N, C-alpha and C positions, 0 to 999 in steps of 0.2 A: 616158336614157341609153339607148345602143345596146345590141341582146342582147349584143355581142361583150364587153361591160364587166359588163351585168346579170346575165350567166351566172356569174361571178366574185364570190361573195359577200365573197372576202378582201379584193380589187380595190375593190369595192362600197365597203366600208368603211372601205379606208384612203382612199378617195376624200374620203368625207364628213367623216372623222377632220382633214383634212391641208387641205380647200377651201378651207374659212374664214381659213386664214393667210395670211402671208407669208411661210411657211417654204419655203427652195427643195426643190422634188423631183428625184431622180433617179430615171426609170424605165427597170428594166433589160429585157430579152428577146427573142430572135432577129428577125430582120427578117420583118413580113407578122403580129406579134400583137397590132399597135394601140396602139403607144406614142404616135403623134401623137395617136389618139382618148382616150386617158386625160388629156393633156395638155388638150384640152378641153373636157373634161369638169369638169378642176380649174379650168380660167378659167370656166366658165359658173354654177358654183356658190360663185363666190370673191366677197367684195367687189368684185373689178376687171370681174365681169361686162361694166358699159357702155363698158368702155374695150377700148383695140385687143388683138389677140391677133396677135403674130407672131412664123409660125413660121421656121426656118431650119435649112436642110440643111446642117449644118457641112463635111460630106465633099464636098459639089457648089462649093461656094466656090474660087475659083482660090485655090492655096498662097499667090501672091504679092500678092492682096486680099483676104485675110481678118481684116484688123486695121482696113482702112479700112472693108469694110462693115460690121463688126459695128459699129466706134465712129465711125466717119466720118473726115472729113477736112474743112481749111481749103482756101478757093482758093490754088491754086499750092504747094499741099503736094509734088506731084509734076507729072511735065507730062501733061498732059491735062486736071489740075484747074483747072475755069475758074470754079466755082463751089463754094460751101459746099454737101458733103452730109452729111445726120444720117443716123449710124447706125443701124444695127437697135434699138441700147438706146434710142436720141430716142426712133424710130418708136412701140416702145412704152412710151411713159414714160406711169404712170397705170396700164399697162395689164400684160399679161404676154408675157414672152422665151420661147419656148420653142426651145429648142437641141439638135436632132434631131443624132444620129452625133457626138456632143461630143469625143469619143475621140480623132477626128480633126483636132482643133485643130491647129494649130505650136506651137512651142515660145513664139515673140512673142505670140502670141495667149492663150496661156494665162497669161501674165503679166498682159495687158492687162485680164483676164477675172478674174485673181484679186485684182488693184485695185480693179476696179470693183465686186466684192462686197461688200472689205472699207470701202472708203470712200464708197460711192455715187456716182461720177462717174465720167464717160469723160473722158478726155484723147483729142481728137481730131487727126490727123495735120495736124502744122505749125501745132497750134494752143498756144497759152501758157497760157490758163485752163481751167482743170477745170470740164467740163459737169455738176452735179447731175441726178439721176436717180432714179427713183423705178419700181423696176420688181421686180417678181416672175417669177423665175427657176425657168423646168422645163427641167431635162436630160435625155437620156435616150441610149442607145447599145446596141449591140446586141454589143461586144465586152468582153473582161475587165479594166477599169479595175484593179483590185489586179494583175493583171499589167505590166498597164502601169507602174503605180508602181515595182516591184520591178524591170522592165528600165528604167528612167528612162525611159521616151517619155513618162510621163504625170504631173504634177507632184504628188506627195504633198499637200500644202497646198491645192491644188485641187480633190484628188479630197474630202478632207475637209468642206472649202466645198461638193462637191455632193453631198453626201452624207450632207444631215441627216434626209432623211424617204425611204428607197428605198421603192418599188413593182415589185415581180418579176412578170412577166406568163410565165404558165405557156406553150407551145408547144404546137398542138390537139392533138398526138400523144399529149399528156398528159391531154387532155381532152376525149375521144372522144364522150363524152355528150351534149355540149353540141352537135355536128355538124349532128343534126336541127333543134334550133330556128338556127342561123345559117343551115342551107341554105333554111329557111322565108322567113326574113327576107331575104335575096337575091333568093329567086325571087319575094316579093313586090314587092320595091322595084325589080327590072329588068323582071318583067312590065309592071308599070305603065309605068316610061319606056320601052320599047322597044313598049308596044301588043301582048303576045304573049297568047294564052288559056291559058297553062302556069300551073297552080296547085295540083297536088299533086305529090307528092315517092312514089314506090313505096316499099313495104318493099326492095325487090332493092334500088333503085336506094340505099338509105338505107345498105343493108349493103356496097354498093361503097364508098361515100363513108367510111365507119366503118372498111374495112378499109385504106384507103392512109394514110401515115403526113405526108403535107402537109408537104413542107420549105419551100416556101412561107408555110403558117401562115393563118391566117386572108384574108391576101390573095388567096394561091392558091385557095382554095374560094371567095369571092367571082370571081375569073374563070372559073371551071369553070360558075360556075351561071349568071354571063352567057350565057356562050360556049351554055350547055346552054338556056337561056332563048330565042334568037336560030332556035336551029335546031331546037328543038321545035313542031310542028306541030298537035298538038293540048292538050288538057288538062293531060295527063301530062307531066311533065320529063323530057328523054331525055339522059341521061349515058353518054357512052361510052367505057368503062372502058380503050381505049386512050389517053384524055388522060391517065390517072393512071399512065403510064407511070413507070421510073426517072428519076430528074432527071437532067440534062447535070450534067457532072461540077464543071463549075465551080461549082452550086448544092449539091451535097452536099459541098462541104470547107466546113471551120472556115473563120470571119472570116481566123484568125490565116494557115489552109494559101492561103485568096486572095491574101493579101498579100506571103508568101514569094514564092507562082508570082509573081507580079507585078514581082517585084524582081529574082527571079533571070533573068526573061525580059528587063528592062532591061537584067541587067548583058552577058548574050549578045549583046544588039542593037550594046550599044555596044562591044565586046569587051573587058569589063572592066574601062574607066574609067566610075568617079565622079564626077569635075570637068569643066569645060568644056561647050561646046556640043556637043550630041550624046550628053554622057555619060548615066550613068543615073539621076544625081539630076535633070539636065535635062527627060529624057523622063519622068521621073514628077512633077516637077512639084515636090520638093522640095530643099531645101538639102543640100548635100552630107554635114553636120555629123550632120543630120536621119536622110539616109539611112544612115549609119554606123553610129546608134544604133538601127534597124531591125535593119539586118545582124545585130548583136551580138544583139539579143532573140533572132532566127530562126536564129544558128550559123552565119550566111553568113562562112563565114571563109578559106575556102582555096578555090585556083581551080579545084577539082572541083565547088565546090558551085554552078558554075554552067556550066562546059565543059559 
């Protein structure tokens, strides 16, 4: 178990409690808090550890291909489908499927995922016969799914299926006492990887690290330590305080604020049009109905909101 998890007794205990079961786990936390590390730890300590661990970033999948990627398709299901393709569920059969950013799933994918969780089968696009799958599901998100349920952008029945055993990961700014141990761990790792002599962190550097709020959480700390290892020439790690300046505006925003800003920008670029080629929905890779739902969620209802 990595120091990132080991320093969190509550998280460590939760992993030990649920790892040996097939219960669905929902990991909650800001970007960079280590959600995939928790998922991999759950898999490694489970009876499925010898089988596949298949991670999927739902937010990175093209909107039009989400269902096909997750559940697979038969040859001829659509233009370009030359042969049968096993989806991520089939690839993870017998093992663990990790759905990161599950809150980004399209409405169609949410329906298909709910059916798979209920019936333990997948329906391939273009297929007639359901395919049984034996998969332990772990999901993660950095957004508020309960708010999505209230705004009807995330299915309530799917939320309850996923929220069997939630694990909340705290932000790094809420666990500053762990920064020295994490910094030492990252220092040792990157000094070895880059063949650098740095092996100590001064008290003044630790104070600098502890005073920063780390909007990117442990991932940001890891990147800063790697950069410091690369530029350090002696035994002592050198961290330039200028590296820890105010985060970019986009980073400082909440996930909801970022989504609203993207929608407003797309509407401006499309001259207010939602439908059709070049419309806001097309620019965002969303169905028009999905975009309208998100607009309602963010209160984007008048021309003045995007002009």
